[in-house]
N, C-alpha and C positions, 0 to 999 in steps of 0.2 A: 740349213740350221749351222750354228757355229758350236762346234765342241771346244768346252774349256779344259785345259790340261788338269788334272788333279791336282798339281802343285803350285798353280798360279793363283794369286792374291784374290781375296773376294773383293769386289768392287765396292767403294766407299757408298753407305746408305743402303745397301741391299741386306735386308735381315736373312739370317740364317738360322738355323736350329742350334748350331754352336753358339753365336750370339745371345740367343733366348736363354741358354742354359746359363751363360755368364751371367746374365741379368738376374734371374732367378738366384743364383749363388750370392749375388751382391745383397739382395733383399733378406736373404737368410741370415747373413753376416750383421746387417744391420739390426734386424729385430731381435738377434741374441747378443746383441753389445760387443759386437766383434772389433777386431783391430781398430783404431782410428777413432773411436767413439770414446765419451766422457764416462768411464768405468765410475760405479759408485765408490765412495772412500769406505775403506774397511772399517768395520766396527772397532770403536776404541776399546784396548784392553782395560780391563779393571785395574785401578791401582793396588799395589801389594799392600795386604794387610800391614798395620803398623807393628813392629816387633816389641813385646812386653820388655819392660824394663827388667835387667838382670836380678835376681834374687841373690841374697847370702854375700853382699858385697859389704864394704867396711862402713861402719856408723860415720856420719857425718861429722865433721870436727868443729865444735863450737869456737866462738871467739869472744874473750871477755872485752869489757870496756876498754881495756887498755890496749887493745889489739893482740893480746896474748892468746896463742892457741890452745884449747883445752881438750885432750881427746877424750873420746866416749859418748855415750848418748844415754838418754833415758832406758832404763832397765839394764845398764849396763854393771858388771860386778863392783862392789864397793870396795874401796881402798882399805876398809875397816874388815879385817879379818882375822882368824887365828889370835883374838885377844890384842892384836896391836892397830894402830891406824899408820899405814906405811905411807907417808906423804913425800913429795919430793925435798929433799935436803934434812929431813927430821922422822924419827919414828916415834909415836905417841902409845902408850898402853890403853888398852879400850878397858874400861871398869869390868869388873866381873859380874855377869848377868846381863849386860848390855849387847844387844844382838845386831851384828850388821845386816844392813839391807841393801838392796839395788838401789843405784840413784834414781830419783824421780826426775832428774833435771841433768843434762850435761854439763851444767855449770858446776854441779857439786863435785868433789874429790871423794868424799864417803859420806855415809849415812848410816844411822843406827837408832834401834829403838830403845828406849829407856823404861823399863818395867816400874809399874808403882800401882797400889792399891786403888787409888782414885783414877786410873787409866793410865795407858802409856803415853810417854812423851817422845820427842823425836831430836836427834842429834844431827845437824849437818855442819860438813866441813868444807871450807873452800881453799882453794890455793890459785893464784893466777900469775904466778912466776915470779921470779925474784925481784922485788920492790914493787909489785903490782897490786892491784885491787884498791887503791886509795889510802888516805891516811888513817890512822887509829882514832882520831875524835871524829872524823866525818862518818866511819863506819858504826861508832858506837852511838852516835845521835842518830843515825839512821834506824838503829834497831829501836832505840828507845822511843822513838817516833812512831814505831808500829804498834805501840801498846799505850791505852788510855790507862796510865798509872793511878793507882789508888793511894801510894805513898811514894815518897821521893827516891828515886831509882839510887841503888848502893854501887859505888865506883871504887875500885882499889887497882894498885900497881904493885907488882912484885918481881923480884929477879931470881932466876933459878939457873945457877951456871951460866951459859953463854947466852940465855933467853931472857927477854923482857916480856912479862906478860900484864896485860890490861884489861881488866874484866868487868862486866855490870851485871846486875840483879834487878829485875824489874817485874813488878806484880801489879796485876789489873786486868783489863779485857784488851785481848789481842784482836787488832782491826783486821778487816777482809782483806786478803792479800790483793794487789794490783799487779803482780808479775806472772800470773797464771798457774803459780804453785803455792799452795798454802790453802788457809781457811777462806771459803767465799762469804761467810757470815762472821760477825763479831762472836768472839769465843771469851764470854765472862769467866772470872775464876782461874785465869791462868797465870803463866810466869814465864820470862824469858831470862835465859843464861847467856850472855854474849861474851866472846873474848877475842883479843887478837895477840897473838905470840909473835913477837920479833926476834930476828935471828938470822945468821948466815942462811941463804938458800930460801927466807921467808918473805913476807909474812903469812902465817897461817890464821885463818879466821873460822871460829867454832861458835856454833849458835844452837841452842836447845830450847824448843818451845812445848808447852804441854800443861796439863793440869797444874795448879799451884801447888798442891801438897806433894805431888810426884817428884817435881823439881826442886822443892824446900828439902826433902828426903835425900835426893841425889846431888845436893850441893856440894858436899864434901868429895864426892866421887869426882865430880866435875873439874874440881880444882887439883884433885890428886893427876886426874889425865893431863891436864895442861902443865903440871910440874914435873911430870915424867918424860918430858921431851928430851929426847937423845939425838945428838946431830949424827948425820950419816958420814962416813969416811969420805 
């Protein structure tokens, strides 16, 4: 019998216990997805939840049709306070008893309530920057067109110091608004007082609408407010 040295190589093709052990280890690696196999792709991670928009930021800036920025938004404090309308370029006296209100639209500079036995009327004031807002005639005609008049509109122009004031008085049925702010149904028995005040820093636009008798009683106060204009230094 030939005796093999313990360190001599195993002849090729002769199975041994060592070879069998290696074979079993290889089978276990394949079964368990060992190295060299196509491991399954990791499960995709869920996308992070979108962040909520921060609160408490500045109100958006509205832009007039003339491209002039108008700061503030609906619900912002009105420029009518403490008995005056503090407008860019001029100050106007708010009549006694008229109450300032938050603006219902970012396009409004100021807003106030006008008391009356037949119901409250509302004053709105606009300013679109120096020279902005359109011509006097265009604005007055637009306001007249918002009323189905029961009589010919009254129009008057007057001068007070450095200011030129053109105003109208229209009585009838105020038509439903198409601008998103204002009445949604016809308002019979109403009145509209409108005015454009021209001067350095202007023009300024004033519009009062409401029950006809309320504004008939407030007509003198409306004109006093317009003629109270004082230029800012």
